[in-house]
C-alpha positions in Angstrom: -64.8 -77.0 -66.6 -62.3 -75.1 -68.2 -58.5 -76.6 -68.1 -57.6 -77.4 -64.7 -53.2 -77.6 -65.2 -52.0 -74.9 -67.6 -48.0 -75.6 -66.9 -45.5 -75.4 -64.3 -46.2 -72.5 -61.9 -42.7 -73.3 -59.8 -40.4 -75.9 -58.1 -40.0 -75.4 -54.4 -37.6 -77.3 -52.6 -35.4 -77.7 -49.0 -31.7 -76.7 -49.2 -29.7 -76.3 -45.9 -28.7 -73.3 -47.5 -30.8 -71.4 -49.6 -28.4 -68.4 -50.2 -25.4 -70.5 -50.8 -27.4 -72.5 -53.5 -28.7 -69.7 -55.5 -25.2 -68.3 -55.6 -24.3 -72.0 -56.9 -26.8 -72.1 -59.5 -25.9 -68.1 -60.6 -22.5 -68.7 -61.0 -22.2 -72.4 -62.6 -25.6 -72.5 -64.2 -26.2 -68.9 -65.1 -29.8 -68.6 -63.3 -30.7 -64.9 -62.7 -31.4 -65.2 -59.0 -32.8 -63.0 -56.3 -34.3 -63.2 -53.1 -36.7 -65.7 -54.1 -35.0 -67.5 -56.2 -35.1 -67.3 -60.3 -38.0 -66.1 -62.2 -38.2 -68.0 -65.8 -40.3 -66.0 -68.6 -42.2 -67.7 -71.3 -45.0 -67.3 -73.4 -48.2 -68.9 -73.3 -50.5 -70.5 -76.8 -51.8 -67.2 -76.7 -48.7 -65.1 -76.3 -49.5 -64.2 -72.9 -46.2 -63.3 -71.0 -46.2 -66.2 -68.0 -43.6 -66.9 -65.1 -42.2 -70.4 -63.7 -40.7 -69.5 -60.2 -37.7 -71.8 -59.0 -36.7 -71.4 -55.3 -35.0 -72.8 -52.9 -35.9 -73.0 -49.1 -34.7 -73.7 -45.5 -34.6 -76.8 -44.6 -36.7 -76.5 -41.5 -39.2 -74.6 -43.4 -42.8 -75.4 -42.8 -44.5 -74.5 -46.1 -44.4 -77.9 -47.3 -46.7 -78.9 -44.5 -47.9 -81.4 -44.2 -45.8 -82.7 -46.8 -42.7 -84.2 -45.2 -41.0 -84.3 -48.9 -38.2 -81.9 -49.6 -39.7 -80.3 -52.6 -43.4 -78.6 -53.8 -44.4 -78.3 -57.1 -46.3 -75.3 -58.1 -48.8 -76.0 -61.0 -50.4 -73.0 -62.3 -54.5 -73.4 -62.8 -57.3 -71.4 -64.2 -60.4 -70.5 -62.3 -58.8 -72.0 -58.7 -62.4 -71.4 -56.9 -64.0 -73.4 -59.3 -61.3 -76.1 -59.5 -60.9 -76.5 -55.5 -64.7 -77.2 -55.1 -64.4 -79.8 -57.9 -61.3 -81.3 -56.4 -63.0 -81.4 -53.3 -66.1 -83.2 -54.5 -63.8 -85.7 -56.3 -62.4 -86.3 -52.9 -59.2 -84.7 -53.2 -57.5 -83.4 -49.5 -57.6 -79.8 -49.7 -55.1 -78.1 -47.4 -55.6 -75.0 -45.9 -57.8 -71.8 -47.3 -57.2 -70.4 -50.6 -55.2 -67.2 -50.2 -55.5 -63.9 -52.8 -52.6 -61.4 -53.3 -52.0 -59.0 -56.5 -50.1 -61.8 -57.8 -52.8 -64.5 -57.6 -54.9 -67.0 -56.1 -53.0 -70.3 -54.0 -54.6 -73.1 -52.7 -53.1 -76.3 -52.0 -53.6 -79.9 -52.2 -52.3 -83.6 -51.2 -51.6 -85.9 -54.0 -52.3 -89.8 -53.4 -48.4 -89.7 -51.9 -48.9 -87.2 -49.8 -47.1 -84.3 -51.3 -48.3 -81.2 -51.0 -49.0 -79.5 -54.6 -49.9 -75.7 -54.8 -51.9 -74.3 -57.3 -51.9 -71.0 -58.9 -54.2 -68.7 -60.7 -51.2 -66.3 -61.6 -51.6 -62.4 -62.2 -48.4 -62.3 -64.2 -48.7 -58.8 -64.8 -48.1 -58.1 -61.5 -44.5 -58.8 -61.9 -43.9 -56.8 -64.7 
């Protein structure tokens, strides 16, 4: 099997007022925020342009369910379909069905503490 996690795809967290939070981070820390938060661009070891997303969510979001935590980490992965099969065989809890968009494939799992983890096989070129 190829690499599993290749990097951090995003940091997502709950807040009472996402717009106010984005504005605070923009004004005080210089984050270039938009409707979704802030996208950080970097290069992998092969020189490919990659992104990591920072996004505040409404406090009442169900996107992190079934986890009750205030955050969710998104990990960049290679070959998500294969990885989800292997994780299932290893006894990892898979949450929902894999979803595919023009910017990548997404799948979700739970870690031993019940934290929902988002796995993303990115298509970074969709953001350029």
